[in-house]
Structure formats: structure tokens, C-alpha cells
C-alpha positions in Angstrom: 0.0 0.0 0.0 1.0 3.6 -0.4 0.5 6.3 2.2 1.7 9.2 0.0 -0.8 11.5 -1.7 1.1 14.7 -2.3 2.8 14.8 -5.7 6.6 15.2 -5.6 8.7 16.6 -8.4 12.3 17.9 -9.0 14.3 18.9 -12.0 18.0 19.4 -12.9 18.8 20.6 -16.4 17.4 18.0 -18.7 16.8 15.5 -15.8 13.3 15.4 -14.2 11.6 13.1 -11.7 8.1 13.0 -10.4 6.0 10.7 -8.1 2.2 11.0 -8.4 -0.7 8.6 -8.2 1.7 5.7 -7.3 3.7 6.3 -10.4 7.4 7.2 -10.5 8.5 8.9 -13.8 12.0 9.9 -14.6 13.6 11.4 -17.7 17.3 12.2 -18.4 16.5 14.1 -21.6 17.4 11.0 -23.6 15.6 8.2 -21.7 12.2 8.1 -19.9 11.4 5.3 -17.5 8.1 4.7 -15.7 7.5 2.6 -12.6 4.2 1.7 -10.9 4.0 1.2 -7.1 2.2 -2.2 -6.9 1.9 -2.6 -3.1 4.8 -5.1 -3.3 7.5 -2.8 -4.7 8.1 -0.8 -7.9 7.5 -2.4 -11.2 8.9 -0.9 -14.5 6.1 -0.2 -17.0 8.0 1.2 -19.9 11.4 2.6 -21.1 11.5 5.1 -23.9 14.3 6.5 -26.0 13.2 10.1 -26.3 14.9 10.9 -29.6 12.8 8.4 -31.5 9.9 7.8 -29.1 10.5 4.1 -29.3 9.2 2.4 -26.1 10.1 -0.9 -24.6 7.3 -2.6 -22.6 5.6 -5.9 -22.0 2.0 -5.6 -20.7 1.9 -9.4 -20.1 4.7 -9.4 -17.5 3.4 -11.0 -14.3 6.0 -9.7 -11.8 4.9 -7.5 -8.9 8.2 -5.7 -8.5 11.5 -5.3 -10.3 13.2 -7.1 -7.5 12.8 -10.1 -5.2 13.7 -10.0 -1.6 16.6 -12.3 -0.8 14.4 -14.4 1.6 11.5 -14.9 -0.8 11.4 -17.8 -3.3 8.5 -16.3 -5.2 7.2 -12.7 -5.5 7.4 -10.2 -2.7 4.8 -10.0 0.1 2.8 -6.8 0.8 4.8 -3.7 1.5 4.1 -0.2 2.9 5.6 2.8 1.2 6.8 5.1 3.9 8.5 7.9 2.2 9.6 9.4 -1.2 12.3 12.0 -1.3 14.2 13.8 -4.1 17.3 15.9 -4.0 20.2 17.1 -6.2 23.3 15.2 -5.3 26.9 14.4 -6.3 27.5 11.7 -3.6 30.0 13.9 -1.8 31.9 14.7 -5.0 32.3 11.0 -6.1 30.0 11.2 -9.1 28.5 13.8 -11.4 25.6 16.0 -10.2 22.3 14.3 -10.6 18.8 13.9 -9.2 18.6 11.3 -6.5 15.2 9.7 -5.9 14.9 7.7 -2.7 11.9 5.5 -1.8 11.6 3.8 1.6 9.3 0.9 2.2 8.7 -1.8 4.8 7.9 -5.5 4.3 6.2 -6.1 7.7 5.7 -9.9 7.3 9.4 -10.4 6.5 10.7 -7.9 9.0 12.7 -6.1 6.3 13.0 -2.5 5.2 14.0 -1.6 1.6 15.4 1.6 0.2 15.2 2.0 -3.6 17.4 4.7 -5.1 17.4 6.1 -8.6 20.2 8.4 -9.9 19.0 10.5 -12.8 21.9 12.1 -14.7 21.1 14.9 -17.0 21.5 14.4 -20.8 22.8 10.8 -20.7 21.1 7.8 -22.3 20.8 5.8 -19.1 19.6 5.6 -15.5 21.2 4.1 -12.4 19.1 2.1 -9.9 20.1 0.4 -6.6 18.2 -1.4 -3.8 19.4 -1.5 -0.2 17.9 -3.7 2.6 18.1 -3.9 6.4 16.3 -5.9 9.1 13.6 -4.7 11.4 12.9 -5.9 15.0 12.0 -9.6 15.0 13.9 -10.7 11.9 15.4 -14.2 12.2 17.2 -16.4 9.7 18.7 -19.8 10.5 21.1 -20.9 7.7 21.9 -24.1 9.6 18.3 -25.4 9.6 18.8 -27.6 6.4 21.7 -29.3 8.3 19.3 -30.2 11.1 16.1 -31.3 9.4 14.8 -32.4 6.0 11.7 -30.2 5.6 10.3 -27.9 3.0 11.2 -24.9 5.1 14.8 -26.1 5.6 15.3 -26.8 1.9 13.8 -23.4 1.0 16.3 -21.8 3.3 19.1 -23.8 1.7 18.1 -22.6 -1.8 17.7 -19.0 -0.7 21.2 -19.1 0.9 22.6 -19.5 -2.5 21.3 -16.1 -3.7 20.1 -15.8 -7.3 17.1 -13.5 -6.6 16.0 -11.0 -9.2 17.7 -7.6 -8.8 16.4 -5.7 -11.8 13.7 -6.1 -14.5 13.1 -4.4 -17.8 9.8 -5.2 -19.6 10.6 -6.4 -23.1 8.5 -8.1 -25.8 11.3 -9.9 -27.6 9.8 -10.8 -31.0 12.8 -11.2 -33.4 15.2 -9.2 -31.2 18.8 -10.3 -31.1 20.6 -10.5 -27.7 24.1 -9.3 -27.2 26.2 -10.2 -24.1 29.5 -8.7 -23.3 32.0 -8.6 -20.5 35.7 -8.3 -19.6 38.1 -10.9 -18.2 40.4 -10.3 -15.2 43.4 -12.5 -14.4 45.5 -10.7 -17.1 48.5 -12.4 -15.5 47.4 -15.4 -17.5 45.9 -13.8 -20.6 48.8 -12.3 -22.5 48.8 -13.6 -26.1 47.1 -13.2 -29.4 44.4 -15.7 -28.6 43.3 -14.6 -25.2 41.1 -11.5 -25.7 40.2 -9.3 -22.8 36.7 -8.7 -24.1 34.1 -11.4 -24.7 31.1 -10.5 -26.8 28.5 -12.8 -28.1 25.4 -12.2 -30.3 22.4 -14.5 -30.5 20.3 -13.8 -33.6 17.8 -16.7 -33.4 14.3 -16.0 -32.1 14.1 -16.3 -28.3 12.4 -19.4 -26.9 10.8 -19.4 -23.5 14.1 -18.6 -21.6 17.7 -17.9 -22.2 20.3 -17.2 -19.6 23.9 -15.8 -19.6 26.1 -16.4 -16.5 29.3 -14.6 -17.5 28.5 -11.1 -18.9 28.8 -7.6 -17.4 26.0 -6.4 -19.6 23.2 -7.8 -21.7 21.7 -5.9 -24.6 18.4 -6.4 -26.6 18.3 -5.0 -30.1 15.5 -4.8 -32.7 13.8 -2.4 -35.1 16.9 -0.2 -35.1 16.7 0.3 -31.3 18.8 -1.0 -28.5 18.3 -1.6 -24.7 21.2 -2.3 -22.4 21.4 -3.6 -18.8 24.7 -3.5 -16.9 25.3 -5.0 -13.4 27.6 -2.6 -11.4 29.4 -5.4 -9.6 32.9 -7.0 -9.4 31.9 -9.8 -11.8 34.3 -10.6 -14.6 33.8 -13.1 -17.4 36.0 -15.6 -15.6 35.0 -14.6 -12.0 31.4 -14.5 -10.9 32.1 -12.7 -7.7 29.5 -12.5 -4.9 26.1 -13.7 -6.1 27.0 -12.6 -9.6 23.9 -14.4 -10.9 22.8 -14.4 -14.5 21.0 -12.3 -17.1 17.7 -13.9 -18.1 15.8 -13.2 -21.2 12.3 -14.5 -20.4 9.7 -14.4 -23.2 6.8 -14.1 -20.8 8.3 -11.1 -19.0 11.4 -9.4 -20.3 15.1 -8.9 -19.4 16.1 -9.7 -15.9 19.3 -9.3 -13.9 19.4 -12.2 -11.4 21.7 -11.9 -8.3 21.3 -9.2 -5.7 24.8 -9.5 -4.3 23.1 -10.1 -0.9 22.7 -13.4 0.8 20.3 -13.7 3.7 23.2 -14.1 6.1 24.4 -10.6 5.0 21.3 -8.9 6.3 21.5 -6.9 9.5 20.0 -3.7 11.1 22.3 -1.6 8.9 21.5 -1.1 5.2 23.4 -3.2 2.8 23.3 -2.3 -0.9 22.5 -4.7 -3.6 24.4 -4.5 -6.9 23.4 -1.4 -8.8 22.3 -1.6 -12.4 22.5 0.7 -15.4 19.7 0.8 -18.0 20.6 2.4 -21.3 18.9 3.1 -24.7 20.6 3.7 -28.0 20.3 3.2 -31.8 21.0 -0.3 -32.9 24.6 0.0 -34.2 28.0 -0.7 -32.7 29.1 2.9 -32.4 25.9 4.2 -30.7 25.8 1.3 -28.3 29.5 1.9 -27.3 29.0 5.6 -27.0 25.9 5.1 -24.8 27.8 2.9 -22.3 30.8 5.3 -22.3 28.6 8.4 -21.8 27.0 6.8 -18.8 30.4 5.6 -17.5 31.7 9.1 -17.7 28.8 10.5 -15.8 28.9 7.8 -13.2 32.7 8.0 -12.8 33.8 11.4 -13.9 37.5 12.0 -14.5 39.1 15.3 -13.4 42.3 16.7 -14.7 44.1 16.4 -11.4 43.9 12.6 -11.7 45.2 12.4 -15.3 48.8 11.7 -14.6 51.7 9.8 -16.2 52.9 7.3 -13.7 56.0 5.1 -13.2 56.2 2.2 -10.8 59.3 0.6 -9.2 58.2 -3.0 -9.5 58.2 -3.8 -13.2 61.9 -4.3 -14.2 63.0 -6.8 -11.6 63.2 -10.6 -11.6 63.9 -12.1 -8.1 62.0 -11.8 -4.8 64.5 -9.4 -3.2 65.3 -7.5 -6.4 61.6 -6.5 -6.6 61.6 -5.1 -3.1 65.0 -3.5 -3.1 63.8 -1.5 -6.1 61.4 0.2 -3.6 64.3 1.3 -1.4 65.3 4.9 -0.9 68.4 4.9 -3.0 66.6 3.5 -6.0 63.6 5.8 -5.5 65.8 8.9 -5.4 67.4 7.7 -8.7 64.0 7.1 -10.2 62.8 10.6 -9.2 65.6 12.1 -11.2 64.8 9.9 -14.2 61.0 10.7 -14.0 61.7 14.4 -13.9 63.9 14.1 -16.9 61.4 12.1 -18.9 58.4 14.2 -17.9 56.7 11.6 -15.8 54.3 13.2 -13.3 54.2 10.6 -10.5 56.4 7.8 -9.1 54.6 5.0 -7.4 56.7 3.2 -4.8 55.7 -0.5 -5.0 56.0 -3.4 -2.6 59.1 -3.5 -0.5 59.1 0.0 1.1 57.6 -1.6 4.2 60.0 -4.5 4.3 59.4 -8.0 3.1 56.3 -8.7 5.1 52.7 -7.4 5.2 52.0 -6.8 8.9 54.0 -3.6 9.3 53.0 -0.4 7.5 55.9 1.9 8.2 58.9 2.6 5.9 61.4 -0.1 6.6 64.3 1.3 8.6 66.9 -0.6 6.6 65.6 0.8 3.3 64.5 4.2 4.6 66.9 5.0 7.5 65.6 8.6 7.6 62.0 7.7 7.0 60.2 9.4 4.1 62.0 12.7 4.4 64.8 12.4 1.8 62.3 11.1 -0.8 59.7 13.7 0.0 62.2 16.6 -0.2 63.6 15.4 -3.5 60.2 14.8 -5.1 59.1 18.3 -4.1 62.2 19.9 -5.5 61.8 18.1 -8.8 58.1 18.6 -9.0 57.4 14.9 -9.2 54.4 13.5 -7.3 54.5 10.3 -5.2 52.3 7.2 -5.0 52.4 4.2 -2.8 51.7 0.4 -3.1 49.7 -1.2 -0.3 48.0 -4.5 0.5 44.4 -3.4 0.2 42.8 -5.5 2.9 45.5 -5.6 5.6 46.6 -1.9 5.6 44.3 0.0 8.0 42.8 3.4 7.7 44.9 5.1 10.3 48.1 4.3 8.4 46.7 5.4 5.1 45.9 8.7 6.8 49.3 8.9 8.4 51.1 8.3 5.2 49.0 10.9 3.4 49.7 13.4 6.1 53.4 12.7 6.1 54.1 12.6 2.4 50.9 13.6 0.5 50.9 10.4 -1.7 48.4 11.1 -4.5 47.9 7.5 -5.8 47.7 4.3 -3.8 47.9 1.0 -5.6 45.8 -1.5 -3.7 46.8 -5.1 -4.2 46.3 -8.6 -2.7 42.5 -8.3 -2.2 40.3 -11.4 -2.1 36.8 -10.0 -1.8 34.9 -13.3 -1.5 32.2 -12.1 0.9 30.3 -8.9 1.5 32.0 -8.3 4.8 35.5 -8.0 3.2 34.2 -6.1 0.2 32.1 -3.6 2.1 34.9 -3.0 4.6 37.4 -2.3 1.8 35.1 0.1 0.0 34.2 1.9 3.2 37.9 2.3 4.1 38.8 3.7 0.7 35.8 6.1 0.8 36.7 7.3 4.3 40.3 7.8 3.3 39.3 9.7 0.1 37.1 12.0 2.2 39.9 12.4 4.8 42.2 13.5 2.0 39.5 15.8 0.6 39.6 13.7 -2.5 43.1 14.7 -3.3 44.2 11.1 -3.5 43.0 8.2 -5.7 43.5 4.4 -5.8 44.7 2.1 -8.5 42.5 -1.0 -8.1 44.7 -4.0 -9.0 42.6 -6.5 -11.0 45.4 -8.6 -12.4 44.6 -11.8 -10.5 41.6 -14.2 -10.9 40.3 -14.0 -7.3 37.4 -11.6 -6.8 38.7 -8.1 -6.5 36.9 -5.0 -7.7 36.4 -5.9 -11.4 35.8 -3.1 -13.9 32.6 -1.4 -12.6 32.8 -1.4 -8.9 34.6 1.2 -6.8 35.5 3.3 -9.8 34.4 6.5 -8.1 37.5 6.1 -6.0 40.1 5.4 -8.6 41.3 3.8 -11.8 41.9 0.2 -12.9 45.4 -1.4 -12.9 44.4 -4.3 -15.1 47.8 -5.9 -16.0 51.4 -6.3 -15.1 53.7 -6.5 -18.1 57.4 -7.2 -17.4 60.5 -7.7 -19.5 61.7 -11.1 -18.4 60.0 -12.8 -15.4 57.6 -14.3 -14.9 57.3 -15.6 -18.4 53.5 -15.4 -18.5 53.5 -11.6 -18.2 56.4 -10.8 -20.6 55.6 -7.6 -22.4 54.2 -7.8 -25.9 53.3 -4.5 -27.6 50.4 -5.9 -29.6 48.7 -7.5 -26.7 48.8 -4.3 -24.6 47.5 -2.4 -27.7 44.8 -5.1 -28.2 43.7 -5.0 -24.5 43.4 -1.2 -24.4 41.6 -1.2 -27.8 39.0 -3.7 -26.4 38.6 -1.9 -23.1 37.9 1.4 -25.0 34.9 -0.2 -26.7 32.7 0.2 -23.5 34.8 1.9 -20.9 36.3 5.4 -20.4 39.9 4.5 -21.3 41.3 7.5 -19.3 40.5 5.5 -16.2 42.7 2.5 -17.3 46.4 2.3 -16.5 48.2 1.3 -19.7 51.5 -0.4 -19.3 54.7 0.9 -20.9 57.8 -1.4 -20.8 61.3 -1.1 -22.0 61.3 -3.0 -25.4 65.1 -3.4 -25.5 65.1 -5.2 -22.1 62.3 -7.6 -23.0 63.1 -11.3 -23.5 63.4 -11.8 -27.3 62.6 -15.5 -27.0 59.1 -14.7 -25.7 58.4 -11.3 -27.3 59.0 -9.2 -30.4 59.1 -6.0 -28.3 62.7 -5.4 -29.3 61.5 -4.7 -32.8 59.5 -1.7 -31.6 60.8 1.7 -30.4 60.2 2.9 -26.8 58.3 5.8 -28.3 55.9 3.4 -30.0 55.4 1.5 -26.8 54.6 4.8 -25.0 52.3 6.0 -27.8 50.1 2.8 -27.3 49.1 4.2 -23.9 48.5 7.9 -24.6 44.7 7.6 -24.7 44.8 5.8 -21.3 46.7 6.7 -18.2 50.3 6.0 -19.3 52.1 3.9 -16.7 55.8 3.0 -17.0 55.8 -0.3 -15.2 59.6 -0.2 -15.0 62.6 1.4 -13.4 62.9 4.2 -15.9 66.5 5.0 -15.1 67.4 1.8 -16.9 65.9 3.0 -20.2 68.6 3.1 -23.0 70.0 6.6 -23.5 69.0 6.4 -27.2 65.3 6.0 -26.2 65.1 8.7 -23.5 64.9 11.7 -25.8 62.2 10.3 -28.1 60.1 9.3 -25.1 60.6 12.6 -23.3 59.7 14.5 -26.5 56.5 12.4 -27.0 55.5 13.0 -23.3 56.2 16.7 -23.6 53.9 17.0 -26.6 51.2 14.8 -25.0 51.1 16.9 -21.8 50.6 20.1 -23.9 47.4 18.5 -25.3 46.3 16.4 -22.3 43.8 18.9 -20.9 42.1 19.2 -24.3 42.1 15.4 -24.8 40.2 15.0 -21.5 37.3 16.8 -23.0 36.7 14.1 -25.6 35.6 10.5 -25.7 38.1 7.7 -26.7 37.0 5.2 -29.4 38.8 2.2 -30.9 39.4 2.7 -34.6 40.9 0.5 -37.3 41.1 -3.2 -36.9 41.4 -5.1 -33.6 45.2 -5.3 -33.0 46.7 -8.7 -33.5 50.2 -7.7 -34.5 49.5 -7.3 -38.2 46.8 -4.5 -38.5 46.3 -0.8 -39.0 44.7 0.2 -35.7 44.5 3.0 -33.3 42.4 5.3 -31.1 40.3 8.4 -31.7 39.6 11.0 -29.0 36.6 12.9 -30.3 35.1 16.1 -28.9 31.6 16.2 -30.4 30.7 19.9 -29.7 33.8 21.2 -31.6 34.0 18.3 -34.2 37.7 18.1 -33.4 40.0 15.6 -31.6 43.1 13.5 -31.5 44.3 10.3 -33.2 46.9 7.8 -32.3 47.4 5.6 -35.4 49.5 2.4 -35.6 50.9 0.2 -38.3 51.7 -3.0 -36.4 54.9 -4.9 -36.9 53.6 -7.6 -39.2 51.3 -5.4 -41.3 52.5 -5.7 -44.9 50.6 -2.8 -46.3 51.9 0.8 -46.2 48.5 2.5 -46.5 45.7 2.1 -44.0 42.2 3.1 -43.5 40.4 4.1 -40.2 36.6 4.7 -39.9 36.3 7.8 -37.7 33.6 8.4 -35.2 31.2 11.3 -34.9 32.1 13.0 -38.2 30.2 13.4 -41.5 31.0 10.7 -44.0 32.8 13.2 -46.3 34.1 15.6 -43.6 37.1 17.8 -44.6 39.9 17.6 -42.0 43.0 19.5 -41.1 45.4 17.0 -39.7 48.4 18.1 -37.7 51.2 15.7 -36.8 51.9 16.8 -33.3 55.5 15.4 -33.3 56.6 17.2 -36.4 54.2 20.2 -36.4 53.4 19.5 -40.1 49.8 19.9 -41.2 47.8 18.9 -44.3 44.2 18.8 -45.4 42.3 15.8 -46.4 38.7 14.5 -46.6 37.0 11.4 -45.4 35.6 9.0 -48.0 32.5 7.2 -46.7 33.7 8.0 -43.2 37.2 6.6 -43.6 40.5 8.3 -43.2 43.3 7.0 -45.5 46.9 7.5 -44.4 50.3 6.0 -45.2 52.8 4.8 -42.6 55.9 3.7 -44.5 57.6 1.7 -41.8 56.2 -1.2 -39.8 55.9 -0.7 -36.0 55.3 3.0 -36.6 52.7 5.4 -35.3 51.3 8.9 -35.7 50.0 11.2 -32.9 47.8 13.8 -34.6 45.2 16.4 -34.0 42.3 16.9 -36.4 39.9 19.8 -37.0 37.0 20.0 -39.4 36.9 22.8 -42.0 34.6 24.0 -44.8 35.3 25.8 -48.0 
């Protein structure tokens, strides 16, 4: 039942929300979504892409709410809607400004209270929803009952303890619609060759039967009649790691598209609110570019990137081989040497990796043997050279007081968090709460690098991003052999990540090609500048001791970084797209950073080592098919005019393993 009779409404630019006559209606300016209060929760009635008026709906759906409670096998029991509130919010500066709709309801028979939140971002093609739950007086749950008795009640509890309750629902009448699932792998430690893509994407064209499920994807899309509808689960799931109650996407002919898996087990419930996995719903035109742009537009609104976080980093870990060599690289004498090198090359920040604290993980002070005078010598030199500092930490074991102490003492601006194993909500929620509290303590002047290189459940690609960027891979010159640096796989990984993510929040590895094992890699056939250019549309990260870089390579790398930094602010205004062919070592490929309002942007174009042709073609994004362009080679300063042909740019690169870093502007006669 509803006890609310007074209409509520609020607007922010193109975003608008209203609740009246038991109906919640939101619009972002590009998407409109309507829910009905049913007495058991909120049930989505329709989703409309405003540009075309196309509406997704399924009047025959039998659900009573978009979600199921984690302790209910069937539909929810009766609920009481207690309150609806709306405000303008930016989540304490961790996301873009938006309308926040909050609805509070009780389920008296289950002794649960639910909070349903909708984030309505202006002028984006999607909306963000999230459920939270807490217990009321009298709640009881006995997960051991099925071990004590063989009864219907005990077996129902055993089933519910495994999760898999509905978290989100979109009404869809499928007809002949195709289904597209996509997701990203973690464990890049063991995915480092031509055949192990980082992105998995699968399209099913046959008509839907009664039910179809997908248990590996980050997102599921339904596409028909020139229209697309996307649903993304904001969780730590990866293709090869389900995470906590990762569930499935279900396409159900009788209802629509469902996201199964709340991320909450009954044993997680307490008197404090616990959030279920959030979900993004997006609309777009049914083509590859519009779909990718829709996800990236929403990604940028949800996880905005400010200029202060766009830094070129170096890291002390990546050049070493043995256990102690890794850790000694983090000692004061080497860090001082690295600071000089970073300043000379134009690298903004040096991250001190594992070893600064000693060889163990139970003591979070600088090791006296490696830092006899504490942080002072390093801090003073970094300040004198204008190089910022970052720090590696074991994410779970380091506590908030030391994070605060290290920030106060040194002002570390990036913290790489490693060694997490977030296999239950207690660990995961504690980690996220600690990082949030630390970011607020530091007035958001520090960020984290979420290390996702291992297969165990960490943060994935869509969780915790409001606090930092993704450190997705370690690429080293010699050891261990499974992570040896290969330019074309780094290029391929970044190219695939840029299809659906904001690449400026991904740390792209740069390694010394001359130092790389020639038995396991062809990196030595590439210049250090080429290896650096691969990462310019991401967050360039020199995973190496940069002072070891060959003298012949230093000037080209420094020159490239100098030019990049002159344009970095302007590049942050655009959106990065993959262009050309997917890299495999033999293609013309690259990235386009396009700023739609000015019809201008940047290109990094690559002719890979085994590409036999000298002239390549790249389909550009967001420009008229026959646009006239002024192209400027940013390394030589030379400009020329050209025109696209059917949307394609044609350009020659005479040498294999070569690149261009260019700016483009449109012009008319």
C-alpha cells in the first residue's frame, strides 16, 4: 500500500523526476522510465528512447516488482511505502551532479525495510538504480536449519542461501530481437597472447524461446527495429570470475530482461542497510558505435574523470626478476634515482611499490633498513623536482589510520591497492568503506589504483571506480614468463577496453622494449616511443625502473610525453574510441579521441609490426562521411588537409611498427 498522496517533483537541467498517483516517472533528456507502485514494490512499466519515441514494454509481465527479496522464493509480500524524497546530489563529490530519488518501504511480514534509489543524470542515455535492505525488529534467519532437518522450510532456506534472486527487471517483448552479451576478463596475469582476448562479446540472432540465460557477462543488450536496450550490473563480476552472487542475465519471453543476483545473501542482512548490486539501464540506436557511446557516456557521468587525476605514472616493481630485487627497487636509494629519471622524462608521478615496508605485510611503516631517515629524503627530492608520489599497499591488511598517516606525512596522490580477495560482503564492504573514508579524509586529493590482475574476486571493472582507476595488467621484461611484455597484446587490451569503458581510467603499461626477452616477445622490434604511444589515450604507466631506459630511447620518449602533456587537458574533453582493426600484430589500428561539440579531436594511429601494407584506413567516429579535415602531426608540427571517404581516413605509414600522434579539426570551403 501507499500512504503518500502529495505529488513530488524535481528537475536538474534535462533531468526530471516525479512521483504522483503511485507512479514514478524519470527522464534524463534522452531516456524516460516509468515505474508503478504495486503494493509489493516498484515495477517498471516502460522505457522510452526520447529521440525516436521508441518504447520498450511488456504488458503481459506477471511480476509485482522489479526485485525479489533475498528471503523470498516467489514474488514479494505486501509492502508499505513510507517515504519518497528527491534531491540534487553528487555523492560527496564522487559522481556527477544528478537527481537522487529515494523511496523507503517496509515489508512487515518479512521484518525487512527496503530503500530504492534512482540516480538520474542529465543528458545521458541511461539511468542508475540500486536497492538496499536492512532488518527490522523480530527478523530471524537460520542458515543451519537444512543441516538439522529435511523439511520444505529447511530446503527453501538452503536454496535462498545461494542467492540468485531477481535484482532488476526491464519489460521487453522480444519478438525477433537479437541478444548481445559482453564482459571483460580479469586475471591478465594469464591472458597475454594473441588468442586470449580481454573482451568477450556474443550475439544471439535466433528468435528467443521461453528462456535464455547468460552467466558470465557484465551487460546484456536487446536490439531490434533499429533500437537497443542495455542492462549492466555494477558489480565486481568478470567473465571468468562471478564474484559474490553474480547471478545471470535472463531473457524471459513471458516477462522481459532480468538481472538475477542481488549480491546479498540472507546471512548478510543486519540492522544496517546493505546495498544490492546497482544496475544501469541504457537506450541507443542499434549500431555498434551508438551502443558503445551510450555505455561510455554513462560511464563518464557515473565515474567522472578530473584533470588532477590524469597523470603519467611510473612504478618501481616492473623491471626486476627475483624476490628481493623487486623489493630493493622500492628502497630509498633507487627511489631517489628514479625521481631524477622521472623528472627528466616528464613523468608526473612515481609509485613506490611493494618493499618499502620491508618483506612482510604486517607492518606499514617505511622499513628502517631501506629508509633510515623515513620518508623525508624522498619527499624533499620529489618536491624539489616537481614529481608527485604514489604508494603500493596490500588493500585488505593496511588500515585506515596508516593510510591517513602516510598521506599526512608525504601527500601520496595515488595508492595502488593489491592482494584483495573480496569473496564475501564483509570483506568487500569493509574495503570500500575504508577507501571512501580515506578519500574524504584527504579531501579527494588522492586516488587508488585497483589491481585486477589476479583471478580471485577483487573490484572488477565497474565497482569502486568512483575512488580510482583500474590497474588491469602487469607486463614485465623477463619474469615471470607469462607476463612478458608484448606490444600488440597491450594495444589489443586497451583497444578492447575502449569499446565500452572510459579509457582515461585505465592504466596502460609501458615497458622497455630493449630489455624484453626476445625469445618470448618481439618487443625489441619496436621503439620505446611506439610502446609509449600505445598508452597515450589511457593513463600511461611506466611499469619499470625508468633510469634503466637506454639513452638512445630517452629523448624520443621525453619528447613524446612533452607534446602529450601540452594537449592532455584538451584530450580529456573528448571520448576515446577504438578505430581501425582489432590489434593482432598485423593490422592498422588506433584510437580516436573525439570532442563532439567542436567536431575536433586526436588520433593515435598504428601500423603494427607484421602489417605488410603501407596505407591504412580508419573509420572515424562522430564526423560526417565526407568531412574535410585539417590533420596536424603533433611530433613534427606539419599539417595537411584531407577528406574522409565514406567516413574513412586514409593515411600512409611507410615503416612497420610505426605510429602517428595527430590532432584533427574540421573545416569547410
